[in-house]
Backbone bond lengths (Angstrom), bond angles and torsions (degrees), N, CA, C in turn:
res aa  C-N    CA-C-N  psi(-1)  N-CA   C-N-CA  omega(-1)  CA-C   N-CA-C  phi
1 M - - - 1.446 - - 1.528 111.75 -
2 W 1.335 115.35 -36.24 1.469 117.53 178.59 1.516 110.89 -64.51
3 L 1.323 116.39 -39.45 1.468 119.97 179.35 1.529 110.60 -63.29
4 A 1.318 117.01 -43.13 1.469 120.50 179.19 1.526 110.91 -63.00
5 T 1.321 117.25 -40.43 1.465 120.48 178.93 1.520 110.88 -66.21
6 A 1.320 116.89 -41.85 1.470 120.50 177.60 1.525 110.81 -63.90
7 C 1.320 116.85 -41.28 1.472 120.26 178.19 1.522 110.80 -63.59
8 Y 1.309 116.96 -38.35 1.460 119.45 177.35 1.524 110.65 -64.53
9 G 1.325 116.86 -38.77 1.462 120.47 176.34 1.518 111.74 -59.74
10 V 1.327 116.86 -41.85 1.468 121.10 176.64 1.526 109.85 -64.81
11 H 1.313 116.63 -38.84 1.463 121.23 178.36 1.530 111.26 -62.30
12 V 1.326 116.91 -39.77 1.467 121.07 177.40 1.524 109.78 -61.64
13 L 1.323 117.10 -44.41 1.468 120.64 178.03 1.522 111.36 -60.86
14 E 1.329 116.22 -40.09 1.469 120.51 178.00 1.530 110.57 -62.22
15 E 1.324 116.96 -46.27 1.467 120.23 179.63 1.524 111.08 -61.60
16 Y 1.305 116.48 -39.27 1.462 120.45 179.55 1.530 110.43 -66.95
17 Q 1.316 117.09 -46.27 1.466 121.42 -178.57 1.523 111.92 -64.11
18 L 1.316 117.51 -36.20 1.468 121.58 -177.71 1.530 112.16 -91.32
19 N 1.327 117.02 9.93 1.463 123.25 174.96 1.532 111.99 58.19
20 W 1.318 114.46 59.36 1.457 121.74 -177.19 1.522 112.25 -55.77
21 R 1.339 117.84 -38.39 1.466 121.27 -176.89 1.521 111.58 -58.67
22 D 1.319 117.32 -46.79 1.464 119.74 179.37 1.525 111.27 -65.32
23 W 1.322 116.98 -37.80 1.467 120.45 177.11 1.529 109.71 -62.86
24 A 1.338 116.78 -45.52 1.467 120.81 -179.51 1.524 111.07 -62.31
25 H 1.322 116.86 -38.12 1.471 120.22 176.92 1.522 110.73 -64.94
26 A 1.327 117.21 -47.10 1.463 121.74 -173.06 1.525 113.19 -74.83
27 V 1.310 117.19 -43.10 1.466 120.38 -170.63 1.525 112.80 -89.29
28 I 1.311 117.40 -47.96 1.468 118.81 -175.72 1.529 113.10 -113.29
29 K 1.341 115.72 9.17 1.473 121.54 175.83 1.531 112.53 54.47
30 L 1.316 116.30 36.35 1.458 121.97 -179.58 1.528 109.27 -84.55
31 P 1.326 117.71 119.92 1.467 120.47 -176.28 1.536 112.20 -82.76
32 V 1.315 116.82 71.46 1.465 121.08 -179.54 1.521 110.32 -113.61
33 E 1.306 114.54 155.38 1.460 121.78 175.90 1.522 108.19 -121.60
34 W 1.310 115.73 171.20 1.458 119.34 -178.24 1.520 111.75 -62.71
35 N 1.326 118.47 -32.85 1.468 119.64 177.80 1.524 111.37 -60.79
36 D 1.330 117.24 -39.52 1.468 121.32 176.15 1.526 110.11 -61.47
37 F 1.311 115.70 -44.71 1.467 122.21 179.34 1.530 110.18 -57.97
38 Y 1.330 116.64 -48.59 1.464 120.63 -178.26 1.519 111.76 -63.79
39 I 1.315 117.13 -45.08 1.464 120.90 -176.82 1.523 111.21 -65.43
40 V 1.320 117.15 -48.82 1.468 120.65 -178.16 1.523 110.94 -62.67
41 N 1.320 117.08 -45.66 1.460 119.33 -178.59 1.525 112.12 -69.19
42 A 1.319 118.24 -34.28 1.466 120.42 175.51 1.526 110.36 -63.68
43 L 1.325 116.75 -41.43 1.466 120.21 178.20 1.526 111.61 -63.95
44 V 1.322 116.95 -39.98 1.470 120.01 178.94 1.528 110.48 -65.73
45 I 1.329 117.42 -40.30 1.466 120.26 178.31 1.532 110.28 -64.63
46 V 1.322 117.55 -43.20 1.472 120.75 177.78 1.525 110.19 -61.60
47 L 1.316 117.42 -42.96 1.461 121.25 177.02 1.530 110.79 -61.72
48 G 1.324 117.18 -42.49 1.465 121.07 178.86 1.516 112.35 -63.75
49 V 1.330 117.22 -43.38 1.466 120.87 178.34 1.528 109.91 -64.60
50 S 1.315 116.97 -42.16 1.470 120.64 178.33 1.523 111.17 -61.92
51 A 1.316 116.55 -44.66 1.467 120.56 179.48 1.526 110.87 -64.47
52 A 1.323 117.14 -39.98 1.462 120.51 179.24 1.525 110.80 -65.62
53 Q 1.324 116.99 -39.56 1.470 120.58 177.28 1.528 110.91 -63.95
54 L 1.322 116.36 -44.52 1.467 119.87 179.17 1.524 111.22 -64.87
55 A 1.315 117.19 -40.20 1.465 120.83 -179.97 1.527 110.96 -65.87
56 A 1.327 117.16 -35.04 1.462 120.78 -179.77 1.527 111.57 -67.73
57 H 1.323 117.09 -28.59 1.463 121.20 -178.35 1.524 112.93 -95.10
58 A 1.301 117.76 -2.31 1.466 120.76 -178.01 1.511 111.52 -86.79
C-alpha cells in the first residue's frame, strides 16, 4: 500500500508538470481548476496513507 501511495504521489507531480488542467479543458472539456486538482489529490493521498496504515496493522 505504501508503494501504491508513493506512486500516486509521483503521478500527481507528473500531472502538475504536464499541465493536466489545460489538457482536461482542451481535450475532454472538463471544467476544473487547480484548486479542484489539489483537493482531490490531497484526499486520495490521505486515503492511501490511511489504507497503508491499516494494512500494516492487519
